[in-house]
ZASESE-827092 format. One record per atom (N, C-alpha, C): x, y, z. Coordinates in steps of 0.05 Angstrom, whole numbers, padded with zeros to 5 digits, always signed. Layout:
<rs>
XYZ...
</rs>
This chain:
<rs>
+00722-00568+00035+00700-00550+00042+00712-00525+00055+00706-00502+00044+00716-00477+00054+00694-00462+00068+00701-00450+00091+00680-00436+00106+00693-00419+00127+00685-00394+00130+00697-00377+00150+00689-00386+00178+00706-00380+00198+00700-00387+00225+00675-00374+00235+00671-00349+00228+00647-00334+00237+00622-00348+00227+00621-00356+00202+00597-00369+00191+00594-00397+00203+00616-00411+00208+00613-00437+00221+00601-00435+00248+00610-00415+00264+00598-00412+00290+00569-00405+00289+00561-00388+00270+00533-00381+00267+00516-00405+00259+00527-00422+00241+00512-00446+00233+00508-00465+00256+00529-00468+00273+00527-00485+00296+00506-00475+00315+00505-00449+00319+00485-00438+00337+00457-00440+00327+00454-00437+00300+00427-00436+00289+00415-00463+00281+00433-00481+00271+00422-00505+00259+00424-00530+00276+00443-00532+00295+00445-00556+00310+00421-00562+00328+00411-00542+00344+00387-00548+00359+00364-00556+00341+00361-00543+00318+00339-00549+00300+00342-00578+00290+00366-00586+00283+00370-00614+00273+00363-00634+00295+00371-00627+00320+00365-00645+00342+00335-00648+00347+00321-00626+00346+00292-00627+00351+00278-00641+00328+00287-00637+00304+00275-00651+00281+00279-00681+00283+00303-00689+00290+00309-00718+00291+00292-00731+00313+00285-00716+00334+00268-00726+00355+00239-00726+00348+00232-00712+00326+00205-00711+00317+00187-00692+00333+00200-00673+00347+00185-00655+00365+00181-00627+00355+00192-00621+00332+00189-00594+00321+00189-00595+00291+00179-00573+00278+00179-00572+00249+00195-00547+00241+00211-00551+00220+00228-00529+00210+00213-00513+00190+00191-00500+00198+00177-00483+00180+00161-00463+00196+00155-00440+00183+00139-00420+00196+00110-00431+00199+00099-00430+00224+00072-00440+00227+00051-00421+00216+00032-00432+00202+00009-00416+00193-00016-00430+00201-00036-00415+00209-00062-00427+00217-00081-00429+00194-00079-00410+00175-00098-00410+00153-00084-00410+00126-00096-00422+00105-00085-00420+00078-00085-00392+00068-00065-00384+00053-00064-00357+00043-00084-00352+00021-00090-00327+00016-00109-00319-00005-00096-00296-00021-00101-00296-00047-00090-00274-00063-00092-00277-00093-00071-00271-00107-00070-00271-00136-00042-00279-00145-00040-00292-00168-00014-00299-00179-00012-00292-00209+00012-00287-00218+00016-00276-00245+00018-00297-00267+00022-00323-00260+00029-00342-00281+00007-00347-00302-00018-00345-00294-00039-00350-00314-00037-00330-00337-00029-00306-00331-00026-00286-00352-00001-00291-00368+00020-00300-00355+00045-00305-00369+00043-00330-00387+00025-00348-00380+00023-00373-00395+00005-00371-00419-00012-00350-00420-00032-00349-00441-00021-00341-00468-00032-00352-00489-00024-00345-00517-00041-00322-00528-00061-00312-00512-00077-00290-00521-00060-00265-00526-00067-00250-00546-00052-00225-00553-00051-00207-00528-00028-00196-00523-00024-00178-00500-00015-00192-00475-00014-00218-00475-00005-00233-00451+00020-00249-00458+00025-00270-00443+00050-00285-00447+00071-00274-00428+00096-00284-00431+00117-00277-00412+00124-00247-00413+00119-00234-00435+00126-00205-00437+00107-00188-00421+00084-00200-00412+00065-00185-00396+00077-00177-00369+00096-00193-00359+00106-00188-00332+00124-00164-00332+00115-00142-00320+00131-00118-00317+00120-00102-00293+00135-00081-00287+00129-00065-00263+00101-00052-00265+00095-00041-00288+00069-00027-00291+00046-00046-00288+00047-00070-00300+00025-00089-00298+00022-00100-00269+00045-00105-00256+00043-00114-00228+00031-00093-00210+00038-00068-00214+00026-00047-00198-00004-00045-00204-00012-00048-00229-00041-00048-00235-00055-00071-00222-00041-00094-00221-00053-00118-00207-00056-00112-00178-00036-00099-00166-00037-00092-00138-00060-00073-00132-00064-00053-00150-00086-00035-00147-00113-00050-00147-00115-00068-00167-00140-00083-00170-00145-00102-00146-00125-00117-00139-00127-00135-00116-00135-00121-00091-00122-00098-00086-00127-00083-00062-00156-00072-00061-00165-00062-00084-00191-00050-00085-00214-00069-00087-00210-00093-00100-00232-00110-00106-00234-00135-00088-00212-00146-00080-00213-00172-00066-00200-00172-00038-00181-00153-00034-00167-00153-00008-00186-00150+00016-00208-00135+00014-00226-00133+00037-00237-00160+00046-00238-00180+00027-00248-00206+00034-00225-00226+00042-00201-00216+00043-00178-00232+00052-00157-00239+00031-00162-00231+00006-00143-00237-00015-00120-00216-00015-00099-00222+00000-00079-00201+00005-00051-00209-00004-00047-00232-00017-00021-00240-00026-00018-00237-00056+00001-00221-00064+00006-00216-00092+00032-00231-00099+00030-00253-00114+00052-00270-00119+00062-00267-00148+00088-00259-00150+00100-00255-00177+00114-00281-00184+00105-00294-00205+00115-00320-00212+00140-00318-00230+00146-00339-00244+00171-00340-00259+00175-00317-00279+00199-00306-00280+00205-00285-00299+00214-00259-00287+00210-00256-00261+00216-00230-00249+00246-00224-00250+00263-00245-00250+00292-00240-00253+00302-00253-00279+00285-00254-00299+00292-00261-00327+00289-00237-00345+00306-00235-00365+00302-00213-00384+00280-00221-00404+00274-00204-00422+00252-00209-00441+00258-00232-00461+00284-00239-00462+00291-00263-00478+00292-00288-00462+00282-00286-00437+00280-00308-00418+00307-00319-00410+00326-00300-00406+00353-00307-00395+00353-00301-00365+00358-00322-00349+00359-00319-00320+00384-00304-00312+00382-00287-00291+00407-00274-00281+00405-00268-00252+00428-00266-00239+00431-00260-00211+00452-00238-00207+00455-00229-00182+00476-00210-00177+00503-00224-00174+00524-00210-00166+00551-00221-00165+00553-00245-00146+00536-00246-00126+00537-00268-00107+00517-00290-00113+00505-00289-00136+00487-00311-00144+00459-00308-00132+00453-00284-00122+00426-00279-00110+00408-00268-00132+00384-00280-00136+00366-00269-00156+00361-00239-00152+00360-00224-00174+00354-00196-00172+00334-00189-00194+00318-00169-00190+00297-00162-00209+00309-00152-00235+00298-00162-00257+00307-00153-00283+00301-00124-00287+00321-00108-00295+00318-00079-00297+00300-00071-00320+00299-00088-00340+00280-00082-00362+00251-00085-00354+00246-00105-00338+00218-00109-00328+00211-00091-00304+00231-00088-00286+00226-00074-00261+00247-00052-00257+00245-00031-00272+00266-00010-00272+00269+00003-00245+00248+00004-00228+00251+00017-00202+00262-00002-00181+00265-00028-00188+00277-00047-00169+00256-00059-00150+00264-00081-00137+00246-00096-00121+00239-00082-00095+00257-00066-00084+00250-00052-00059+00227-00033-00064+00229-00018-00086+00208+00001-00093+00181-00013-00098+00182-00035-00113+00158-00050-00119+00146-00062-00093+00163-00072-00076+00153-00083-00050+00140-00062-00034+00152-00038-00033+00140-00016-00018+00112-00009-00030+00110-00010-00056+00084-00004-00069+00063-00025-00061+00071-00050-00063+00052-00072-00057+00044-00071-00028+00063-00068-00010+00056-00066+00018+00041-00041+00025+00046-00020+00010+00031+00005+00014+00001+00002+00008-00005-00018-00008-00033-00024-00015-00046-00043+00005-00031-00050+00027-00041-00068+00047-00039-00097+00039-00021-00103+00020-00017-00130+00009+00009-00142+00018+00012-00168+00014+00037-00182+00017+00049-00189-00010+00076-00194-00010+00090-00199-00035+00102-00226-00035+00098-00241-00058+00110-00267-00061+00128-00268-00086+00149-00285-00085+00168-00288-00107+00172-00318-00113+00180-00323-00137+00184-00349-00148+00214-00357-00150+00219-00383-00145+00246-00393-00150+00244-00422-00158+00266-00435-00164+00267-00463-00173+00285-00479-00154+00280-00504-00151+00296-00522-00135+00323-00526-00148+00344-00527-00132+00371-00533-00142+00387-00507-00146+00411-00510-00156+00430-00489-00161+00427-00481-00190+00419-00456-00196+00416-00447-00223+00443-00449-00238+00442-00458-00262+00467-00463-00277+00482-00437-00283+00467-00415-00285+00480-00389-00289+00497-00382-00265+00489-00389-00241+00504-00383-00217+00529-00400-00216+00526-00425-00224+00550-00443-00225+00569-00434-00246+00559-00427-00269+00577-00420-00291+00595-00396-00285+00585-00377-00270+00601-00353-00263+00615-00357-00236+00612-00380-00223+00625-00387-00198+00622-00365-00178+00597-00358-00173+00591-00335-00155+00601-00341-00127+00615-00321-00115+00624-00324-00087+00600-00322-00068+00598-00340-00049+00575-00341-00031+00580-00322-00008+00562-00304-00003+00565-00283+00018+00572-00295+00045+00592-00282+00058+00599-00290+00086+00615-00315+00088+00624-00326+00066+00639-00351+00066+00664-00349+00048+00680-00369+00049+00703-00371+00030+00696-00389+00007+00670-00397+00004+00661-00416-00016+00652-00401-00041+00651-00415-00063+00638-00405-00087+00616-00425-00095+00601-00418-00115+00578-00435-00123+00588-00463-00132+00611-00464-00144+00620-00490-00154+00627-00509-00131+00633-00498-00107+00639-00515-00084+00615-00530-00074+00591-00519-00079+00567-00531-00067+00551-00549-00086+00561-00552-00110+00547-00569-00130+00556-00598-00126+00538-00616-00128+00544-00645-00128+00563-00651-00151+00584-00667-00146+00602-00675-00167+00600-00706-00170+00599-00717-00194+00597-00701-00219+00571-00686-00221+00571-00665-00237+00547-00648-00239+00523-00664-00246+00501-00660-00231+00477-00676-00233+00453-00658-00237+00439-00660-00260+00415-00644-00263+00394-00650-00242+00379-00630-00234+00358-00634-00215+00334-00617-00221+00312-00621-00208+00285-00610-00210+00270-00622-00233+00245-00615-00235+00226-00629-00253+00235-00628-00282+00249-00606-00289+00258-00603-00317+00288-00605-00320+00302-00613-00299+00331-00616-00301+00345-00590-00306+00333-00567-00298+00344-00541-00305+00365-00530-00286+00370-00544-00264+00390-00535-00244+00409-00558-00238+00431-00551-00224+00449-00571-00214+00441-00579-00185+00444-00604-00179+00438-00614-00152+00458-00602-00132+00448-00594-00109+00465-00581-00089+00474-00602-00068+00499-00599-00060+00511-00617-00040+00507-00603-00013+00486-00611+00002+00480-00599+00028+00498-00611+00050+00516-00630+00043+00537-00638+00061+00558-00616+00065+00559-00598+00046+00577-00575+00048+00561-00553+00062+00570-00544+00086+00555-00524+00101+00550-00498+00086+00567-00493+00067+00564-00468+00051+00538-00469+00034+00528-00493+00029+00503-00495+00014+00480-00481+00028+00478-00486+00055+00457-00473+00070+00463-00443+00071+00488-00435+00073+00495-00407+00073+00485-00393+00047+00487-00408+00025+00478-00396+00000+00448-00391+00000+00433-00411+00008+00404-00408+00009+00397-00386+00029+00411-00386+00052+00407-00365+00072+00411-00337+00060+00431-00334+00043+00437-00308+00031+00414-00299+00013+00401-00317-00001+00379-00310-00018+00355-00301-00001+00348-00317+00019+00325-00311+00035+00330-00286+00052+00354-00281+00061+00360-00256+00075+00355-00232+00057+00363-00234+00032+00358-00212+00013+00327-00209+00009+00313-00231+00006+00284-00229+00004+00271-00216+00029+00282-00223+00052+00272-00212+00076+00277-00182+00077+00299-00173+00066+00305-00144+00066+00286-00130+00047+00274-00145+00028+00254-00133+00010+00226-00136+00022+00224-00148+00045+00198-00153+00058+00180-00172+00042+00193-00193+00032+00178-00214+00018+00164-00231+00039+00139-00240+00032+00122-00255+00051+00117-00283+00042+00124-00290+00017+00116-00316+00006+00138-00324-00014+00146-00350-00013+00166-00361-00032+00154-00386-00044+00154-00387-00070+00146-00412-00084+00171-00423-00097+00177-00448-00090+00199-00463-00102+00188-00484-00121+00195-00482-00146+00182-00498-00167+00200-00522-00175+00187-00541-00189+00202-00564-00200+00209-00585-00179+00194-00585-00157+00202-00603-00134+00196-00632-00140+00216-00649-00138+00213-00678-00139+00222-00690-00113+00220-00716-00111+00230-00729-00086+00259-00722-00082+00274-00718-00103+00302-00711-00102+00307-00683-00089+00286-00667-00087+00290-00639-00078+00279-00634-00050+00274-00655-00035+00265-00650-00007+00286-00635+00008+00311-00641+00003+00333-00627+00017+00333-00597+00010+00325-00590-00014+00324-00562-00022+00302-00547-00006+00278-00560-00004+00257-00547+00011+00264-00545+00041+00278-00565+00052+00288-00563+00079+00306-00539+00082+00324-00535+00063+00343-00513+00064+00329-00486+00062+00309-00484+00045+00294-00459+00043+00278-00454+00069+00267-00475+00080+00253-00472+00105+00271-00462+00128+00295-00475+00129+00314-00467+00149+00323-00438+00145+00327-00431+00120+00335-00403+00114+00314-00383+00123+00289-00390+00119+00267-00373+00129+00269-00369+00159+00274-00392+00173+00278-00390+00202+00301-00371+00209+00323-00374+00195+00347-00358+00200+00341-00328+00194+00324-00323+00175+00319-00295+00167+00304-00279+00188+00289-00293+00204+00273-00279+00224+00247-00267+00213+00241-00272+00188+00217-00261+00176+00197-00283+00170+00172-00278+00176+00151-00297+00171+00145-00299+00141+00148-00323+00129+00144-00327+00101+00130-00353+00096+00110-00354+00078+00098-00379+00070+00116-00392+00049+00121-00418+00052+00138-00433+00034+00121-00454+00019+00120-00451-00007+00104-00470-00023+00123-00487-00040+00119-00513-00038+00134-00532-00055+00116-00538-00079+00127-00532-00103+00110-00533-00127+00122-00550-00149+00105-00561-00166+00113-00574-00191+00086-00580-00205+00087-00598-00225+00063-00603-00241+00056-00632-00244+00051-00647-00222+00052-00638-00194+00078-00646-00181+00080-00639-00155+00102-00650-00138+00099-00680-00138+00121-00694-00138+00120-00724-00136+00106-00732-00110+00087-00750-00113+00073-00761-00089+00093-00773-00070+00114-00785-00080+00134-00798-00063+00149-00777-00046+00147-00752-00053+00160-00731-00037+00143-00721-00014+00118-00729-00014+00098-00718+00005+00106-00720+00034+00114-00743+00043+00121-00747+00071+00146-00731+00078+00166-00731+00060+00191-00717+00066+00187-00686+00067+00168-00676+00052+00165-00647+00052+00148-00636+00075+00133-00654+00088+00114-00645+00109+00127-00628+00130+00151-00633+00140+00162-00616+00162+00170-00589+00152+00171-00584+00126+00184-00560+00116+00167-00541+00100+00148-00552+00084+00132-00536+00067+00105-00530+00080+00094-00506+00075+00068-00499+00084+00046-00509+00065+00053-00510+00040+00034-00520+00020+00049-00536-00002+00035-00555-00014+00048-00572-00034+00029-00574-00058+00039-00569-00082+00023-00572-00106+00018-00601-00112-00008-00608-00112-00016-00636-00115-00026-00643-00143-00025-00623-00161-00035-00628-00188-00020-00611-00208-00025-00616-00233-00011-00602-00254-00021-00573-00256-00008-00557-00273-00016-00529-00276-00046-00528-00284-00059-00508-00273-00088-00504-00279-00090-00493-00307-00070-00480-00317-00071-00466-00343-00072-00485-00367-00086-00476-00388-00087-00493-00412-00066-00484-00432-00050-00462-00427-00030-00452-00445-00042-00447-00473-00065-00434-00472-00080-00428-00496-00090-00400-00494-00111-00393-00508-00120-00365-00508-00139-00358-00485-00146-00378-00469-00160-00373-00444-00142-00380-00421-00151-00376-00396-00135-00383-00373-00134-00414-00371-00157-00426-00373-00159-00455-00369-00183-00466-00384-00190-00491-00379-00215-00503-00388-00221-00526-00369-00245-00536-00369-00253-00557-00351-00235-00582-00355-00230-00589-00380-00216-00614-00385-00186-00610-00388-00177-00585-00389-00148-00581-00391-00134-00590-00365-00148-00587-00343-00137-00599-00318-00155-00594-00294-00176-00577-00296-00193-00573-00272-00204-00599-00262-00214-00616-00280-00227-00641-00272-00208-00661-00260-00182-00658-00266-00163-00677-00255-00161-00676-00224-00167-00653-00213-00165-00649-00184-00183-00668-00168-00205-00676-00180-00224-00692-00165-00215-00721-00162-00196-00729-00178-00184-00756-00174-00156-00754-00162-00142-00732-00165-00115-00730-00155-00113-00721-00126-00131-00704-00116-00131-00696-00088-00134-00720-00069-00152-00739-00075-00154-00761-00056-00129-00777-00052-00112-00779-00072-00087-00794-00069-00068-00780-00051-00070-00753-00049-00053-00737-00032-00062-00735-00003-00088-00738+00002-00099-00733+00029-00084-00747+00051-00075-00773+00048-00060-00786+00069-00033-00773+00075-00023-00757+00056+00003-00745+00060+00001-00718+00074-00023-00706+00075-00027-00679+00084-00033-00678+00114-00030-00655+00126-00038-00650+00154-00046-00621+00157-00068-00617+00169-00078-00589+00173-00075-00581+00202-00068-00556+00207-00067-00534+00187-00039-00530+00174-00019-00546+00182+00008-00540+00174+00018-00547+00147+00004-00566+00133+00015-00576+00108-00009-00582+00090-00015-00563+00073-00040-00563+00058-00036-00568+00028-00057-00580+00016-00056-00584-00013-00059-00557-00027-00042-00552-00046-00043-00528-00063-00054-00538-00090-00079-00529-00096-00092-00538-00121-00086-00519-00144-00068-00500-00141-00060-00481-00161-00080-00458-00161-00075-00439-00179-00093-00415-00180-00120-00422-00190-00140-00405-00183-00167-00410-00191-00174-00393-00216-00184-00406-00237-00192-00391-00261-00220-00379-00257-00221-00361-00238-00246-00347-00231-00240-00317-00232-00244-00305-00255-00235-00277-00258-00252-00262-00278-00254-00272-00302-00266-00255-00323-00278-00273-00345-00304-00270-00349-00317-00284-00372-00331-00264-00390-00327-00239-00386-00341-00218-00402-00322-00197-00411-00329-00183-00432-00314-00159-00440-00286-00164-00449-00268-00146-00443-00241-00147-00452-00223-00164-00434-00199-00169-00443-00180-00183-00427-00183-00213-00429-00164-00227-00416-00163-00256-00416-00188-00268-00404-00199-00288-00417-00224-00301-00407-00216-00327-00392-00233-00334-00373-00227-00357-00356-00227-00383-00370-00245-00387-00390-00248-00413-00403-00266-00432-00388-00279-00423-00367-00299-00438-00352-00325-00423-00352-00348-00438-00351-00373-00424-00348-00378-00418-00319-00399-00403-00313-00403-00394-00285-00408-00418-00266-00422-00438-00276-00426-00462-00259-00399-00475-00252-00381-00477-00271-00355-00489-00266-00338-00471-00248-00341-00445-00251-00325-00427-00234-00334-00431-00205-00360-00434-00200-00369-00438-00172-00359-00465-00162-00359-00485-00178-00349-00511-00170-00319-00510-00162-00303-00495-00177-00275-00491-00170-00274-00479-00142-00288-00458-00137-00288-00444-00111-00296-00463-00089-00317-00479-00093-00326-00498-00073-00305-00520-00068-00294-00532-00089-00275-00553-00086-00249-00544-00072-00239-00521-00081-00215-00510-00068-00220-00505-00038-00244-00494-00032-00250-00487-00004-00254-00512+00013-00267-00532+00002-00269-00557+00017-00242-00569+00022-00223-00566+00004-00196-00576+00008-00179-00559+00027-00189-00536+00034-00173-00516+00048-00147-00510+00034-00149-00509+00007-00126-00501-00009-00122-00471-00007-00098-00461-00011-00095-00432-00015-00114-00423-00037-00126-00400-00032-00144-00388-00052-00130-00365-00066-00121-00370-00090-00109-00348-00104-00119-00348-00133-00124-00324-00143-00137-00320-00169-00116-00319-00191-00123-00332-00213-00107-00329-00237-00122-00310-00256-00109-00301-00277-00122-00284-00296-00117-00254-00291-00127-00238-00309-00122-00209-00308-00143-00196-00289-00135-00192-00264-00153-00182-00244-00163-00154-00249-00149-00140-00267-00159-00114-00276-00187-00116-00287-00193-00139-00300-00219-00143-00313-00238-00161-00297-00234-00163-00271-00251-00180-00254-00280-00173-00259-00296-00193-00265-00325-00188-00270-00341-00192-00245-00366-00183-00246-00383-00182-00222-00389-00210-00212-00394-00229-00230-00399-00257-00221-00375-00269-00207-00352-00264-00219-00327-00275-00206-00324-00263-00178-00328-00237-00176-00325-00224-00150-00345-00236-00130-00370-00241-00138-00390-00252-00121-00382-00280-00111-00371-00296-00130-00362-00323-00123-00339-00322-00103-00320-00305-00109-00295-00305-00094-00298-00293-00066-00318-00275-00062-00320-00261-00037-00342-00271-00019-00354-00293-00026-00376-00304-00009-00363-00312+00018-00371-00299+00040-00358-00304+00065-00363-00331+00077-00386-00343+00070-00392-00370+00081-00375-00391+00067-00369-00388+00042-00351-00407+00028-00322-00402+00037-00314-00377+00038-00287-00371+00047-00282-00384+00075-00302-00382+00093-00298-00393+00120-00292-00423+00119-00304-00438+00100-00299-00466+00097-00269-00471+00090-00258-00454+00073-00230-00456+00066-00212-00449+00090-00218-00426+00102-00201-00416+00123-00201-00431+00149-00220-00450+00151-00220-00468+00174-00195-00486+00175-00182-00489+00152-00158-00505+00150-00162-00533+00160-00184-00545+00151-00191-00573+00158-00192-00589+00132-00180-00612+00133-00179-00629+00109-00206-00644+00106-00214-00649+00081-00240-00662+00076-00236-00693+00074-00259-00707+00073-00259-00735+00066-00276-00739+00041-00267-00757+00024-00283-00764+00001-00301-00788+00008-00327-00784+00007-00346-00805+00013-00353-00821-00011-00354-00808-00034-00362-00822-00059-00345-00811-00082-00334-00829-00098-00318-00821-00122-00335-00823-00147-00323-00822-00170-00338-00825-00194-00349-00798-00204-00371-00800-00220-00382-00776-00232-00400-00760-00213-00410-00773-00192-00426-00758-00173-00412-00760-00146-00394-00742-00142-00376-00744-00119-00389-00730-00094-00382-00742-00071-00392-00732-00045-00368-00728-00027-00365-00704-00016-00343-00698+00002-00354-00686+00028-00340-00688+00050-00349-00677+00075-00325-00668+00092-00330-00651+00111-00310-00645+00132-00324-00633+00155-00312-00636+00178-00323-00626+00203-00308-00601+00211-00323-00579+00216-00312-00554+00225-00326-00546+00251-00313-00549+00273-00326-00543+00299-00349-00562+00303-00373-00551+00308-00397-00568+00312-00413-00572+00286-00403-00560+00264-00417-00562+00239-00404-00583+00221-00421-00596+00204-00411-00614+00184-00418-00602+00156-00397-00601+00139-00401-00591+00112-00403-00614+00093-00421-00611+00074-00426-00631+00054-00424-00618+00026-00407-00628+00009-00404-00618-00018-00409-00641-00038-00426-00635-00058-00431-00655-00079-00423-00643-00105-00413-00660-00123-00403-00650-00149-00413-00669-00171-00423-00657-00192-00432-00672-00216-00410-00669-00237-00394-00689-00241-00373-00688-00261-00382-00698-00288-00407-00706-00290-00418-00717-00314-00427-00696-00334-00439-00704-00356-00446-00686-00378-00476-00679-00379-00492-00688-00359-00520-00681-00358-00528-00677-00329-00550-00661-00326-00559-00655-00299-00568-00680-00285-00565-00681-00258-00572-00705-00243-00578-00698-00214-00593-00715-00201-00597-00713-00172-00575-00728-00158-00567-00718-00135-00546-00732-00119-00557-00734-00091-00562-00759-00082-00573-00764-00055-00551-00774-00037-00551-00764-00013-00531-00770+00007-00544-00780+00033-00535-00802+00044-00544-00811+00070-00527-00797+00091-00541-00784+00109-00527-00768+00129-00509-00785+00147-00517-00810+00151-00501-00828+00169-00473-00833+00156-00472-00830+00129-00446-00834+00116-00427-00811+00123-00438-00789+00132-00422-00766+00140-00416-00766+00169-00426-00786+00183-00424-00787+00212-00444-00770+00227-00466-00764+00213-00487-00747+00224-00511-00764+00231-00520-00762+00256-00544-00776+00265-00564-00757+00275-00590-00762+00270-00610-00744+00279-00615-00721+00261-00635-00704+00266-00642-00682+00249-00620-00660+00250-00617-00646+00228-00599-00624+00226-00611-00601+00211-00603-00577+00218-00610-00553+00202-00591-00551+00179-00602-00549+00155-00585-00547+00131-00585-00519+00120-00562-00511+00111-00559-00484+00099-00542-00486+00074-00552-00474+00052-00537-00472+00027-00516-00450+00030-00491-00457+00032-00470-00438+00037-00465-00420+00013-00470-00430-00011-00466-00414-00035-00489-00394-00039-00514-00403-00037-00537-00386-00039-00541-00369-00014-00529-00378+00008-00531-00364+00034-00561-00363+00043-00573-00387+00043-00601-00388+00051-00606-00415+00065-00625-00414+00084-00633-00437+00100-00649-00457+00082-00644-00483+00086-00659-00504+00073-00677-00519+00092-00678-00510+00117-00695-00523+00137-00682-00547+00149-00699-00564+00161-00690-00588+00175-00688-00612+00156-00665-00627+00158-00662-00651+00142-00659-00675+00161-00669-00698+00153-00667-00723+00169-00660-00746+00150-00641-00762+00158-00635-00786+00144-00620-00783+00118-00632-00769+00099-00618-00765+00073-00623-00736+00064-00606-00728+00046-00610-00702+00033-00604-00705+00003-00620-00693-00013-00617-00695-00042-00612-00668-00055-00590-00666-00070-00585-00643-00087-00598-00649-00113-00619-00633-00120-00634-00639-00144-00623-00623-00168-00624-00637-00191-00617-00625-00217-00591-00610-00216-00570-00623-00205-00544-00610-00205-00534-00610-00234-00527-00587-00244-00520-00585-00273-00493-00598-00278-00487-00604-00304-00460-00614-00311-00438-00596-00299-00419-00609-00286-00396-00595-00274-00405-00576-00251-00429-00581-00241-00440-00564-00220-00434-00576-00192-00442-00561-00172-00436-00569-00144-00457-00557-00125-00458-00568-00102-00474-00556-00080-00457-00558-00055-00459-00538-00038-00444-00537-00012-00463-00532+00010-00467-00551+00028-00487-00549+00049-00473-00551+00076-00483-00534+00094-00474-00534+00122-00496-00547+00139-00489-00568+00154-00508-00582+00172-00500-00575+00201-00519-00564+00216-00513-00556+00243-00536-00561+00261
</rs>
């Protein structure tokens, strides 16, 4: 193991107290956040087969247009994170590349002005910037044996021997974190991102085997001195990784990609409906506000006119917003925000529904099946959400005592933003349409 004395001293100063506090269970190696983030992500556009989209869509001009749209249309309601997903340091033939030290750099074909210029543009719009990466050591970095900044090590020194594929698709080599230069390498990447004023990092392909990677990224964020949200992602992250990731990740992807990889952003059955059965399995692993379920981007953007269509009807779009908010999932929009329609904007900017999300409180599932009932307590109020996952309209009746509510309560429809008067004993959502929902505040 090769390492300079200066870097060894720095590591001892920075990581030993952290390791001690973690082993004692008294601290967490991650940036604390009180609320889930809100914003927009590029992958829905990159995944679509509709003409004009796909991976070639990702370029400087389109990201700047997205920043303009996000800033003007949704940022006033809190949607301020612009997250650039996979491809920002890939060329148009989807070849990954890094600088001489193995640090990802923006592809000059896609981003000719560079990441500093783009970051300045995004931040100048009052937004935050997020970037994508993958768990493990990229094979391109290993192949060129990139020297690791500030050390006597190279990339080949920090790879597990024999070489072992890692992450969800086996696209990287497993990193040997027993070599202190491994942390130095992740530190060098995050330090570069910090110099670009990056605010969010998504690490993809996370399995149980990659908990050490997320720990290293979390530690690197601490070392950088910059506040960054760290998301552990996959399709989904292995449930078995849930407990191990809790001290390090701010959010964890609990389900598969929302996208259908077709000519629309998504569809109800492509994966939206999976969340109603998959989130409950993750709830015991989560803790609010520090470790939240990430339900992926919301296909609530455009159902009219030009551009990529959501693939959901308006009833389904509202159900997505309600379910994500009850889960206190990060709220980020997929799709071409340039074409944001009026109904989508109304759904996304409802302050009473956003408040349910931003409370950062985890829900409880009261009833499963086709007529689901969920609840959560926020301050002195109890929220009740019902969902009709069936194919025909139905009434859904809820006993208030099942929510832990006794005595009369004032009911308010948070979506319609109107009072429903006093309720006692039970409450019935009448004629809930297929894939529809209701969100009620009891106070």
